[in-house]
C-alpha positions, 0 to 999 in steps of 0.5 A, a space after each residue: 500500500 502506497 503512503 500519500 506523499 506529504 508536501 510542504 504547501 507553503 514552499 511554492 507560495 514562498 517562492 512566488 512571493 519571493 519572486 514577485 512580492 518583495 519590495 526590491 527593485 528586481 521584484 518590482 520589475 518582475 511584478 510589472 512584467 507579470 502584469 504586462 504579460 497577463 494583460 497585454 499591456 506595456 507599462 514600463 515604470 515599476 514604481 507605478 505599482 502601489 503595493 498593498 499586500 495584506 501582511 499577517 503582522 497586522 491582520 492575523 487571520 488574513 493575508 494575501 500573496 500579492 496585491 497592488 494598485 495600477 492605474 484604476 485596477 486593484 490587482 490580487 494575485 494568489 498562488 495555490 499548490 492545492 485545489 481550493 474551491 473557496 478561492 472566489 470567497 477568499 478573494 471577496 474577503 481579501 478585496 473587502 479588506 483591501 478596499 477598507 484600507 484603500 478608503 481609509 488611506 484616502 479619507 473616503 467615507 461610505 456615509 458620504 452623499 457623493 459616490 465613492 469611486 473604487 478601483 476595478 477588482 482583478 483577481 488571478 489565481 495561479 494554480 500549480 498543483 497535481 490535481 486537474 483544475 
């Protein structure tokens, strides 16, 4: 009888974050190149990306892999090595937190009599697990 192979689910996640999620010049450039490749765009200024990743230091129960603002989009990139049918719900929860931070930092109130405009959400999940997805 074969024993199931246990794998460290976070090692691929750490690699993804190490390449695209750090706040180094190289990671900024790679993050912009990834964005351009996914969107068919040709942005050239890595500093145009405003990183807003939720870190587990502040939000103990919620942290995302990589998120950033670019132009009028709120981008959220998640890497998964195991199948997770709850990713749409997790994305919703992450976006709710990101928008709360976005509004607070810009001193915007939902109680205002004026329409509060927010960036368009864009959620991408990179899956590299062994199950078909």
